[in-house]
C-alpha positions in Angstrom: 0.0 0.0 0.0 2.9 2.4 0.8 4.4 1.9 -2.7 1.0 2.6 -4.3 0.7 5.8 -2.3 4.1 6.9 -3.4 3.4 6.1 -7.0 0.0 7.9 -6.8 1.8 11.0 -5.3 4.3 11.0 -8.1 1.5 10.8 -10.7 -0.2 13.7 -9.1 3.0 15.7 -9.1 3.5 15.0 -12.8 0.0 15.9 -13.7 0.3 19.2 -11.8 3.5 19.9 -13.6 1.8 19.5 -17.0 -0.7 22.3 -16.2 1.8 25.0 -17.2 -1.0 27.5 -17.4 -1.4 27.3 -13.6 2.3 27.4 -12.7 3.6 30.5 -11.1 6.9 29.3 -9.8 8.0 26.1 -11.5 11.6 24.9 -10.6 13.3 21.7 -11.6 16.8 21.1 -10.4 19.0 18.6 -8.6 22.6 17.6 -7.9 25.2 15.1 -8.8 27.8 14.2 -6.2 31.0 12.2 -5.9 32.9 11.1 -2.8 36.5 10.4 -1.8 37.3 8.7 1.5 40.3 7.2 3.3 39.4 5.0 6.3 42.0 3.5 8.7 39.6 0.8 9.8 39.4 -0.6 6.2 42.3 -2.7 4.9 41.2 -2.2 1.3 40.9 1.5 1.8 44.5 1.7 3.1 45.8 -0.6 0.3 44.2 1.5 -2.4 45.0 4.9 -0.7 41.3 5.5 -0.4 38.2 5.2 -2.5 36.6 7.6 -5.0 33.1 6.8 -6.0 29.8 8.1 -7.4 27.7 9.3 -4.5 24.3 10.2 -5.8 22.1 11.9 -8.4 19.2 13.9 -7.1 16.2 15.5 -8.9 14.2 18.2 -7.2 10.8 19.6 -8.3 8.8 22.5 -6.9 5.8 24.5 -8.2 3.4 26.9 -6.8 0.2 28.7 -7.9 -1.7 31.1 -5.7 -1.4 29.6 -2.2 -1.0 26.0 -3.2 2.3 24.3 -4.0 4.2 21.0 -4.3 7.8 20.0 -3.6 9.6 16.7 -4.2 13.1 15.2 -4.3 14.1 11.8 -5.7 17.6 10.3 -5.2 19.6 7.7 -7.2 22.5 5.9 -5.5 24.7 3.1 -6.6 22.4 0.1 -6.4 19.1 1.7 -5.2 17.0 4.8 -5.4 14.3 6.4 -3.1 12.0 9.3 -2.6 13.4 11.6 0.0 10.3 13.9 0.3 7.3 14.7 -1.8 4.3 16.8 -0.6 1.7 19.4 -1.3 1.4 22.5 0.8 -1.2 25.2 1.4 -0.3 28.6 2.7 -3.6 29.2 4.5 -2.5 32.7 5.5 0.7 34.6 6.4 1.0 32.6 9.6 -0.2 29.1 8.9 1.0 26.4 6.4 -0.4 22.9 6.0 1.5 20.1 4.3 0.5 16.6 3.2 2.5 13.7 1.7 6.0 12.6 2.5 6.8 15.3 5.0 9.6 16.3 7.3 9.2 15.3 11.0 9.2 18.5 13.2 11.8 17.5 15.8 15.1 18.9 17.1 17.4 21.5 15.6 16.2 22.3 12.1 18.0 23.1 8.8 21.7 22.4 9.1 21.4 20.5 12.4 25.0 19.4 11.7 27.5 21.0 9.3 29.4 17.9 8.0 28.6 15.5 5.2 28.1 12.5 7.6 25.5 14.3 9.7 25.3 13.6 13.5 24.4 10.4 15.3 20.9 11.8 15.7 20.4 11.1 11.9 21.1 7.4 12.3 18.8 7.1 15.2 15.9 8.8 13.3 16.0 12.3 14.8 17.7 14.5 12.1 16.3 15.2 8.6 13.7 12.5 9.1 10.6 12.0 6.8 7.3 10.1 6.9 3.9 9.8 5.2 1.4 12.1 6.9 0.2 15.7 7.4 1.8 18.6 9.3 1.1 22.3 10.1 3.4 25.2 11.0 2.1 28.3 12.7 4.4 31.3 13.0 3.5 34.4 15.0 6.1 36.9 15.9 9.0 35.1 17.6 7.0 31.8 18.1 7.0 28.9 15.7 4.7 26.0 16.5 4.9 22.8 14.4 2.7 19.7 14.6 2.6 16.5 12.5 0.8 13.2 12.3 2.9 10.6 10.5 1.0 7.5 9.6 4.0 5.4 8.7 7.5 5.5 7.3 8.1 6.3 3.6 9.1 2.7 3.0 9.3 0.9 6.3 8.6 -2.8 6.7 11.4 -4.8 5.1 12.3 -2.1 2.6 15.2 -0.2 4.2 15.4 2.7 1.8 14.2 5.5 4.2 16.5 8.5 4.3 17.1 8.6 8.0 17.1 5.8 10.7 13.7 4.1 10.8 12.5 1.3 13.1 11.8 -1.6 10.7 11.7 -5.3 10.1 14.8 -7.3 9.4 17.4 -9.8 10.7 20.8 -8.8 12.1 23.3 -11.0 13.9 20.8 -13.8 14.1 18.0 -11.7 15.7 14.8 -11.0 13.8 12.9 -7.8 14.5 9.3 -7.4 13.3 8.6 -3.7 14.1 7.1 -0.9 12.0 6.7 2.7 12.9 3.0 3.9 12.7 0.6 6.6 14.1 3.3 9.0 15.3 2.5 12.4 16.7 5.3 14.9 16.7 5.4 18.5 18.0 8.1 21.2 18.0 7.9 24.6 19.7 10.6 27.2 19.2 11.2 30.9 19.9 13.6 33.1 17.9 15.2 35.9 19.9 17.3 38.7 18.4 19.6 41.2 20.0 21.8 43.2 17.6 23.8 40.7 15.5 22.9 37.8 17.9 20.1 35.4 16.9 19.1 32.7 19.3 16.5 29.9 18.6 15.3 28.1 21.7 13.1 25.1 21.4 11.7 21.8 22.6 10.3 18.8 20.7 8.4 15.6 21.6 7.1 12.6 19.7 5.0 9.6 20.6 4.1 6.7 18.3 3.3 3.0 17.9 5.7 0.3 17.1 3.6 -2.4 15.4 4.8 -6.1 15.6 3.3 -7.5 12.4 4.0 -11.2 13.3 2.2 -11.1 16.6 -0.3 -8.3 15.9 0.8 -6.4 19.0 1.9 -2.8 19.6 4.8 -1.3 21.5 5.4 2.4 21.6 8.1 5.1 21.5 8.4 8.3 23.4 11.2 10.7 22.6 11.8 14.4 23.6 14.5 17.0 23.1 15.5 20.5 24.1 17.6 22.4 21.6 19.5 25.7 21.1 20.8 27.4 17.9 22.8 30.6 18.2 24.4 32.8 15.5 26.6 35.9 16.0 28.7 37.6 13.3 29.3 34.4 11.4 29.8 32.3 14.5 27.3 29.5 15.1 26.7 27.3 18.1 24.2 24.4 18.3 23.4 22.2 21.3 20.8 19.5 22.0 19.8 17.0 24.6 17.6 14.2 23.5 16.0 11.3 25.4 14.7 8.3 23.4 12.8 5.2 24.4 11.8 2.5 21.8 9.6 0.3 23.9 8.9 -2.6 21.5 6.6 -5.5 22.1 8.7 -8.4 23.5 7.9 -11.4 21.3 10.4 -13.6 23.2 12.8 -13.6 20.2 14.6 -10.4 21.0 16.7 -8.6 23.6 14.4 -5.7 24.4 17.4 -3.5 25.2 18.2 -3.5 21.4 16.0 -2.6 18.4 16.5 -2.9 14.6 16.6 0.1 12.3 16.9 0.5 8.5 18.1 3.4 6.3 19.8 3.9 2.9 19.6 0.2 2.1 21.2 -1.0 5.4 19.8 -2.6 8.6 21.4 -2.4 12.0 20.9 -2.5 15.8 20.8 0.3 18.3 20.2 0.7 22.0 16.5 0.9 22.5 16.7 3.5 25.3 19.2 6.3 26.2 20.2 9.8 25.6 21.9 11.7 22.7 24.1 14.8 23.3 25.0 17.2 20.5 27.3 20.3 20.4 28.4 22.0 17.2 30.6 25.1 16.7 31.0 26.8 13.3 32.4 30.0 11.7 31.3 31.2 8.3 33.7 33.3 6.3 32.7 35.2 3.1 35.4 35.5 0.5 35.6 36.9 -3.1 35.7 33.3 -4.4 33.0 31.6 -2.2 31.7 31.1 1.3 33.7 29.0 3.7 32.3 27.4 6.8 34.7 25.9 9.4 33.2 23.6 11.9 33.5 21.0 14.6 30.4 18.8 15.2 30.1 16.5 18.2 27.5 13.9 19.1 27.2 11.0 21.5 24.7 8.2 22.1 24.6 7.2 25.7 22.7 3.9 26.2 20.6 3.3 29.3 22.1 -0.2 29.9 25.2 -0.7 32.0 26.6 -3.4 29.8 26.5 -1.3 26.7 29.0 1.4 25.7 28.7 5.0 24.4 28.9 5.8 20.7 30.9 9.0 20.0 31.4 10.9 16.8 33.5 14.1 16.3 33.6 15.7 12.9 36.1 18.5 12.1 36.0 20.1 8.7 35.4 22.9 6.3 32.7 23.4 3.5 33.0 25.6 0.5 30.1 27.0 -1.5 31.1 28.5 -4.8 28.3 29.1 -7.3 26.7 25.7 -8.2 29.6 23.8 -6.5 29.6 22.7 -2.9 32.5 20.8 -1.2 32.8 19.1 2.2 36.3 18.3 3.5 35.8 16.3 6.8 37.9 14.4 9.3 35.9 11.9 11.4 36.9 10.5 14.8 34.5 7.7 15.9 34.2 5.2 18.7 31.6 2.4 18.5 29.9 4.1 15.6 27.9 2.4 12.8 29.7 2.4 9.4 32.7 4.1 10.9 34.5 1.1 12.1 31.4 -0.3 14.0 28.2 -2.0 13.1 25.7 -0.5 15.7 25.0 2.4 17.9 25.0 2.4 21.7 25.7 -1.3 22.1 28.7 -3.1 23.5 31.8 -2.0 21.6 33.8 -4.7 19.7 37.1 -2.8 20.1 38.3 0.0 22.3 40.1 2.0 19.7 39.1 5.2 17.9 38.4 4.9 14.2 39.3 7.6 11.7 38.1 8.6 8.2 39.1 11.5 5.9 36.4 12.4 3.5 35.8 14.8 0.6 32.4 15.2 -1.0 32.0 17.1 -4.2 28.6 18.3 -5.4 27.3 20.2 -8.4 23.8 21.7 -8.2 21.8 22.4 -11.4 
């Protein structure tokens, strides 16, 4: 049914695009990206002095007529493709906007919640740049921004692990089979933007509650997550901080360790701690030059599990990005401990080795 919904949404978008007489603001674009990496935890990477690969091709579409509009992005990777987002929106008035389709979940620091190409650990836990099928509303009045969403289910979910951010899903990892699906999630985010001279401060809090449906047993667990967040900018300097508490309380079918849960994203499936905290702190400096805009940054995030036998997952990313016309470049150095796909295979579980893993990464993007 989810695939049918996505196909129907794409058909509607194409039909709307064909009505050129109605279009006020039609934009079609996208990007093509390549990536170089050198990882000290990979023998093949060291033997070859790194890897240089095609990263992705994305196609974006947006259109608006009067107070109604649509937006979508589809991505093609090496071996799979997926819809990142695709929704219609209605600007009811100057203060209120309503969205429907594959929408962004209102939770945590927004926009560039991390500066580096790898994102933060929040992303792999499903709390950064996350999307689902549902409806949402944003109401902005003065310094206050209130956001609400009902997300019926993940974009793909089930056994299809193509969702853009970490998503509770079905699958088997290390001999354990998980049968969970995210459904009926309510999310809310409240923030206030304060200005004083060149200083802009965004203070906020977020909460979400939803069901975790076990399809094999017809039983529901639930999840309750909340966060407080801060985003400050002053004369090119930026500071972001967030505290997040998560609890994926799945139905115990007798086949699992309830302290772990399975998640899927970007074609992969992995285990994470089912309960704990995530700490985030990012510092950045933006520098305008005659040949482009530079941003120097250090992003830090840590998953702290609520189980004594498990270990923290830590990621520190130091780097610089360059925006020059249609070209955008990330140059990053990652230091990771017990981190998925950076020398590890999970988040917040018992570490397999006590060493730090390192990766040097360059991502090149051309936007059209």
